[in-house]
C-alpha positions in Angstrom: 0.0 0.1 -0.1 1.2 3.3 -0.6 0.9 6.0 1.6 2.3 8.8 -0.3 0.3 11.6 -1.9 -0.4 12.3 -5.3 2.4 14.3 -6.3 5.6 15.9 -5.0 5.8 19.4 -3.6 9.1 20.9 -2.5 8.9 23.8 -0.1 11.7 25.9 1.7 11.9 28.4 4.6 14.5 30.8 5.1 17.7 28.8 5.9 18.7 27.3 3.0 16.4 28.4 -0.4 19.3 28.1 -2.7 19.5 24.1 -1.8 15.6 23.9 -1.9 15.9 25.5 -5.6 18.6 23.0 -6.5 16.8 20.1 -5.1 13.5 20.9 -7.2 15.7 21.4 -10.3 17.4 18.0 -9.6 13.5 16.5 -9.5 12.1 18.6 -12.7 9.7 20.7 -10.4 9.2 24.1 -9.6 10.0 25.2 -5.8 6.7 25.2 -4.1 5.0 29.1 -3.6 5.3 30.3 0.1 6.1 33.1 1.7 7.7 33.1 5.7 8.6 37.0 7.1 8.8 37.8 10.5 6.7 40.6 12.3 8.0 43.5 14.0 7.5 42.2 17.0 9.4 38.8 16.3 6.7 36.5 15.4 6.8 34.3 12.5 4.1 34.4 9.9 3.9 31.7 6.9 1.6 31.8 3.8 1.2 28.7 1.9 0.4 30.4 -1.6 -0.9 27.0 -3.7 -2.9 24.1 -3.1 -1.0 21.1 -1.0 -4.2 18.9 -0.4 -3.4 15.2 -1.0 0.4 16.2 -1.7 3.4 14.6 -0.4 5.2 17.7 0.8 8.7 17.9 1.6 9.9 21.2 3.7 13.8 21.7 3.2 15.3 23.6 6.2 18.5 23.4 8.0 18.0 24.2 11.9 21.4 26.2 11.7 22.1 29.9 13.0 19.7 31.9 14.0 18.9 28.1 15.0 15.7 29.1 17.1 14.2 31.3 14.4 15.1 28.7 11.6 13.5 26.2 14.0 10.3 28.0 14.7 10.1 28.6 10.7 9.9 24.7 10.2 7.6 24.1 12.9 5.1 26.5 12.0 5.5 25.6 8.1 4.8 22.0 9.0 1.7 23.0 11.0 0.3 25.0 8.1 0.9 22.1 5.7 -0.9 19.8 8.4 -4.0 22.4 8.3 -3.9 22.4 4.6 -4.8 18.6 4.6 -1.1 17.5 2.8 -1.4 13.8 2.6 2.3 13.4 4.2 4.9 15.8 5.3 8.8 15.3 5.4 11.0 17.5 7.4 14.2 17.8 5.4 17.0 19.0 7.5 20.1 18.5 6.1 22.0 20.0 9.4 20.0 19.4 12.3 20.5 21.8 15.3 20.6 21.1 18.9 22.1 17.6 18.2 25.1 17.9 20.4 22.7 18.1 23.5 21.8 14.6 23.1 22.6 13.4 26.6 23.3 14.6 30.0 26.8 15.4 30.2 26.1 16.4 33.9 23.5 16.8 36.7 20.2 18.6 35.7 21.0 18.8 32.1 18.4 18.8 29.5 18.2 16.5 26.3 17.5 19.3 24.0 17.7 17.0 20.7 15.0 14.6 22.4 12.9 18.0 23.0 13.2 19.1 19.3 12.6 16.0 18.0 9.5 15.8 19.9 8.7 19.5 18.7 9.0 18.2 15.1 6.9 15.1 15.6 3.8 17.2 17.2 3.9 19.8 15.0 2.7 17.4 12.1 5.8 15.9 10.5 5.1 12.3 9.3 9.0 11.3 8.6 12.1 13.1 8.8 15.4 13.2 6.0 18.2 14.5 7.1 22.0 13.9 6.9 25.2 13.1 9.5 23.4 13.5 12.5 26.3 14.4 15.4 25.0 11.3 17.2 23.2 8.7 15.3 20.9 7.4 17.9 19.3 10.8 17.8 17.3 8.8 15.2 15.7 6.8 18.0 14.3 10.5 19.8 11.7 10.5 17.1 8.4 8.3 16.9 8.3 9.0 13.1 10.6 7.3 10.5 14.2 9.0 10.0 16.1 8.7 6.7 19.7 9.6 7.9 22.1 10.1 4.9 25.5 10.0 5.0 27.7 12.6 3.5 31.2 10.5 3.5 30.3 9.2 0.1 30.5 12.9 -1.5 33.8 13.7 0.4 35.5 10.2 -0.6 34.8 11.0 -4.4 36.3 14.1 -4.0 39.5 13.4 -2.3 39.8 10.0 -4.4 40.5 12.1 -7.4 43.4 14.2 -5.1 44.8 10.9 -4.0 44.7 8.8 -7.1 46.8 5.8 -6.6 49.0 7.2 -3.8 47.2 5.6 -1.2 50.1 4.8 0.9 51.0 8.5 1.5 47.8 9.5 2.7 46.4 9.0 6.7 42.8 9.8 7.5 43.0 11.4 11.2 39.9 11.3 13.5 40.3 14.5 15.6 38.8 12.7 18.8 37.7 9.5 19.9 34.1 9.9 19.3 34.9 10.3 15.4 36.9 7.3 15.0 34.4 4.8 13.3 33.4 7.9 10.9 37.3 8.0 10.1 37.8 4.5 9.9 34.9 3.8 7.4 36.0 6.9 5.2 39.9 5.4 5.3 37.9 2.3 4.1 36.4 3.7 0.9 39.7 5.4 0.2 42.0 2.8 1.2 44.2 4.8 3.4 45.2 4.1 7.1 43.8 6.0 9.9 45.4 7.6 13.2 43.5 9.4 15.9 43.9 12.6 18.2 43.9 11.9 21.7 42.5 15.4 23.3 41.1 16.9 26.4 38.2 19.1 26.6 38.5 21.7 29.4 35.1 23.5 28.7 32.7 24.1 25.7 34.5 25.1 22.4 38.0 24.9 24.1 40.2 22.0 23.5 43.6 20.8 24.2 45.6 18.4 21.9 47.2 15.7 24.0 49.0 13.3 21.5 48.6 11.4 18.2 47.7 7.9 18.1 49.2 6.7 14.7 52.0 7.3 12.4 51.8 10.3 10.4 55.4 11.3 9.9 55.8 12.3 6.1 52.5 11.9 5.2 49.4 13.9 4.0 46.9 14.1 6.2 42.8 14.7 5.9 41.2 15.4 9.2 37.5 14.0 9.0 35.0 15.4 11.2 31.2 15.4 11.0 30.8 19.3 11.7 33.5 22.4 12.1 32.0 24.6 14.7 34.4 27.1 15.7 37.2 25.3 14.6 39.3 24.9 17.5 39.4 21.2 17.6 40.1 21.0 14.0 43.0 24.0 13.8 44.6 22.7 17.1 44.7 19.1 15.5 46.1 20.3 12.6 49.1 22.3 14.4 49.5 19.0 16.3 50.0 16.8 13.3 52.0 19.5 11.2 54.3 20.9 13.8 55.0 17.9 16.4 54.4 14.8 14.2 56.1 15.9 11.0 53.0 15.5 8.6 53.9 16.8 5.0 50.4 18.6 4.5 47.1 18.6 6.3 43.6 19.0 5.0 40.3 18.7 6.5 36.9 17.3 5.5 33.4 17.8 7.2 29.8 17.5 6.8 28.3 20.6 8.4 30.4 23.8 8.1 28.8 25.6 11.0 31.7 27.8 11.2 30.7 30.2 14.3 32.6 32.7 16.2 36.5 32.7 15.3 36.2 29.9 13.0 37.1 31.7 9.9 40.0 33.6 11.3 41.4 30.4 12.8 41.2 28.7 9.8 43.3 31.4 7.7 45.8 31.7 10.1 46.2 27.4 10.4 48.4 25.1 8.7 45.4 23.7 7.2 45.8 23.8 3.3 42.3 23.3 2.4 38.7 22.7 4.1 36.3 20.6 2.4 32.4 20.6 3.6 29.4 20.0 2.1 26.4 22.8 1.6 24.0 21.7 4.4 24.2 24.8 5.6 24.7 28.1 3.3 27.9 29.7 3.4 27.4 33.4 3.5 29.8 35.5 1.5 31.7 37.2 4.5 32.8 33.4 5.0 33.9 32.4 1.7 37.7 32.3 1.5 40.0 30.4 -0.6 40.8 27.7 2.0 37.2 26.6 1.8 35.7 24.3 -0.6 32.2 23.6 -0.5 30.4 20.6 -2.5 27.0 20.4 -3.4 24.6 17.9 -1.6 21.3 18.4 -3.9 22.0 15.5 -6.0 21.6 13.0 -2.9 18.7 14.6 -1.7 16.9 14.4 -4.6 17.4 11.0 -5.3 16.6 10.4 -1.5 13.1 12.3 -2.0 12.7 10.5 -5.2 12.8 7.1 -3.4 10.5 8.3 -0.4 8.0 9.1 -2.7 8.3 6.0 -4.6 8.3 3.9 -1.5 11.7 2.7 -2.5 14.5 1.9 0.0 17.1 4.7 0.4 19.7 2.8 2.4 20.6 1.3 -1.2 22.1 4.4 -2.2 25.3 4.1 0.2 25.9 0.4 -0.5 
């Protein structure tokens, strides 16, 4: 039995309209007509300017900075589609904000990722499509299906062209112990060895590199993480790898380029030659520097949307 609607409609709020347009173009569809505004008192107003009755609606919205505004836009849009009798509503969230608040790190901490999952479900979403959650177990916070895409195939294809047949001279490095599995899988795709940065975090957004587990001397290093926020972890790791451990060169790769606070200045002054990210978050002009390269994800999301609409498996995309 098919639970999808009579047709696909792609809509966008304000966090990443360019990505929504590219996804629509890949699917050969016009972007849905809607308007998301903010009143002078800060309240968000949503207008859906075409019928969605019986349609399979996909709302593209990364919950990046300003996180709370973008989250509220998504929730209100979902509610509007539910009340307009859409057959099924999928929240397409390339970057899922609050994902780092996925557990109680100390007494009386909230688990904000679970709260956000509940809000999205309660607003009326029937399904979520996202990419590289900071903690994969966040899928279990939802009481609706979650299709979890991964960005590593896109990044691996990019670096495969750089590495060529020179696998022995490249090492994939995990910047912390939490990213070891991601680095191992990425290294397997590129037929490279791995190393691990062992660090101690003193407080939020501040880290101290302790030592490198593995051999990077005389090698070209690719630092791999799921996101780059203030880039403190990344730049400290790169400095240790290049200056203390004798790596020939350092590049970095991540799915999400949050790049908040001093991130851009740190990257500019770091030993990193190139940072490769995906466009899950729109990179504003002031953050577009020569060291940063952005790879498109529209083709991956458009294929996933098409598979969801046709009730085909999404997992086969990554085999």
